C-alpha positions as CSV (number, residue, x, y, z in Angstrom):
1,M,28.7,-10.7,6.5
2,A,25.1,-9.5,6.6
3,T,24.1,-7.1,9.5
4,A,20.9,-7.1,11.3
5,V,18.6,-4.2,10.7
6,E,17.3,-2.7,13.9
7,H,13.6,-1.8,14.1
8,D,12.9,1.9,14.8
9,P,9.2,2.4,15.8
10,A,9.4,5.9,14.6
11,V,10.0,4.5,11.0
12,E,7.1,3.6,8.9
13,P,6.8,-0.1,7.8
14,L,8.0,-0.9,4.3
15,L,5.0,-3.3,3.8
16,Y,1.5,-3.0,5.2
17,R,-1.0,-5.7,5.8
18,I,-4.3,-5.3,4.0
19,E,-5.9,-4.0,7.3
20,G,-3.1,-1.3,7.5
21,A,-3.7,-0.2,4.0
22,M,-7.4,-0.1,4.7
23,K,-6.8,2.3,7.6
24,L,-4.2,4.5,5.7
25,L,-6.5,4.9,2.6
26,N,-9.8,4.9,4.5
27,L,-11.1,2.2,2.0
28,S,-12.9,-1.1,2.6
29,R,-11.4,-4.5,2.3
30,T,-13.4,-5.1,-0.8
31,V,-12.1,-1.8,-2.5
32,I,-8.6,-2.6,-1.6
33,Y,-8.7,-6.0,-3.3
34,E,-10.7,-4.6,-6.3
35,Q,-7.9,-1.9,-6.8
36,I,-5.2,-4.7,-6.6
37,R,-7.0,-6.8,-9.1
38,A,-7.5,-3.9,-11.4
39,G,-3.7,-3.1,-11.2
40,R,-4.2,0.3,-9.7
41,L,-2.6,-0.7,-6.3
42,R,0.5,-2.8,-6.2
43,A,0.8,-5.7,-3.9
44,V,3.4,-8.3,-3.3
45,R,3.0,-11.9,-1.9
46,Q,5.0,-13.3,1.0
47,G,4.0,-16.9,1.1
48,R,0.2,-16.8,1.2
49,A,0.1,-13.4,2.7
50,R,-0.5,-10.4,0.5
51,R,1.3,-7.1,1.5
52,I,1.2,-3.5,0.2
53,P,4.4,-1.8,-0.2
54,A,4.5,1.7,1.3
55,S,5.7,3.0,-2.0
56,A,2.6,1.6,-3.6
57,I,0.3,3.5,-1.2
58,G,2.0,6.8,-2.2
59,E,1.7,5.9,-5.9
60,Y,-2.0,5.0,-5.5
61,V,-2.7,8.4,-3.8
62,A,-0.8,10.2,-6.6
63,L,-2.9,8.3,-9.2
64,L,-6.1,9.4,-7.4
65,E,-4.8,13.0,-7.4
66,R,-3.9,12.9,-11.1
67,E,-7.4,11.6,-11.9
68,A,-9.0,14.2,-9.8
69,G,-6.9,16.9,-11.5
70,G,-9.1,16.6,-14.6
71,D,-12.1,17.8,-12.6
72,R,-10.6,21.2,-11.6
C-alpha cells in the first residue's frame, strides 16, 4: 500500500518551473530554453509543462564551473 508523502516547506522542491530555474540561476527565460535545447540543462515534461529537476540545476552549475576552470 502506497503512503502519502508529506510536504515539508523546509525541503527544496524536486522539480522547478521554468520561472523558478530562472530565479535560481539568474538567467533569462530565453537562455534557459536555449540551454535546454542545447542539452546543457536537463528538463522533463509533465503533460505540456516543462520542469527542471533540482539535480539538473546542480549538474548545470557544475558544468559551468568545469568550463570556467580552464580560464584559471
